C-alpha positions in Angstrom: 3.9 36.7 -2.4 7.2 34.4 -1.8 7.2 30.8 -2.8 9.8 28.3 -3.0 9.8 24.9 -4.5 12.4 22.0 -3.6 13.1 18.5 -4.7 15.5 16.7 -2.6 16.1 13.9 0.0 15.4 13.7 3.6 18.3 13.9 5.9 16.6 12.2 8.9 13.4 10.8 9.8 10.7 13.5 10.4 9.7 14.6 13.8 6.2 15.3 14.9 5.3 17.8 17.6 1.9 18.1 19.3 1.1 21.6 20.2 -2.4 21.4 21.6 -4.8 22.2 18.9 -1.9 21.9 16.2 0.7 19.8 15.1 3.9 20.4 13.1 6.0 17.8 11.1 9.6 18.9 11.1 12.3 17.6 8.5 15.3 18.5 6.7 15.7 18.4 2.9 19.0 18.3 0.9 19.0 19.6 -2.4 22.1 19.0 -4.7 23.0 21.0 -7.7 25.6 19.5 -10.1 27.1 20.9 -13.1 30.4 20.7 -15.4 33.0 23.3 -14.9 35.1 24.8 -17.6 37.7 22.0 -17.2 35.1 19.5 -17.8 35.0 18.4 -14.1 31.7 17.3 -12.5 31.0 19.8 -9.6 28.2 19.7 -7.0 26.8 21.7 -4.1 24.3 20.5 -1.6 22.1 23.0 0.4 20.0 22.2 3.4 16.5 23.2 4.1 14.6 22.8 7.4 10.9 22.2 6.6 8.0 22.8 8.8 4.5 21.3 7.7 1.8 22.7 10.0 -1.7 21.0 10.7 -3.5 18.0 11.9 -2.3 15.9 9.1 0.7 14.0 10.4 -0.4 10.6 9.1 2.0 11.5 6.3 5.3 11.6 8.9 5.2 7.6 8.9 6.5 8.2 5.0 9.0 10.8 5.7 12.1 8.8 6.4 15.6 9.5 5.9 16.6 9.2 2.3 12.9 9.6 0.9 12.8 12.0 -2.2 10.2 14.8 -1.6 8.7 17.7 -3.7 8.2 20.8 -1.1 6.6 24.0 -1.9 6.1 27.0 0.7 7.1 30.1 2.0 10.9 30.7 2.6 11.7 31.7 6.1 15.5 32.4 7.0 16.1 32.0 10.5 19.1 32.7 12.7 20.3 31.6 16.2 23.2 31.1 18.4 24.2 27.4 19.0 25.5 25.8 22.2 29.2 26.5 21.3 28.0 30.4 21.0 28.3 30.5 17.2 25.9 32.4 14.9 24.1 29.7 12.7 21.8 30.7 9.8 19.0 28.3 8.5 17.3 28.0 5.3 13.7 27.4 6.5 10.4 26.4 4.5 7.0 26.9 5.8 5.5 23.8 3.6 2.3 24.7 2.0 2.4 21.5 -0.3 4.2 18.1 0.2 4.5 15.3 -2.5 6.3 12.1 -1.8 8.3 11.0 -4.8 9.2 7.8 -3.2 12.8 7.3 -4.2 15.4 6.8 -1.8 19.1 8.2 -2.0 
């Protein structure tokens, strides 16, 4: 079993798609790690995750706005595709099983 847990901020407002019997909420989450290097300089790295929350519970989407802090737990799903410019793109995906709104905006 694979499980990933993230705490981060939404990069944009969520998007809801109605797929007949089912619905999905899509949103991106930025997770920033910070540390101090050997020279005492503060460093940071941000990793983006594309999150899909499936089910008929889209009422939560109204609260998933750009900058909102969330906790996401789910199965990791790496995806790759070719963009309009013909470049290969890799995406860190999460199939969300649990979502908690932490409330803070960045």
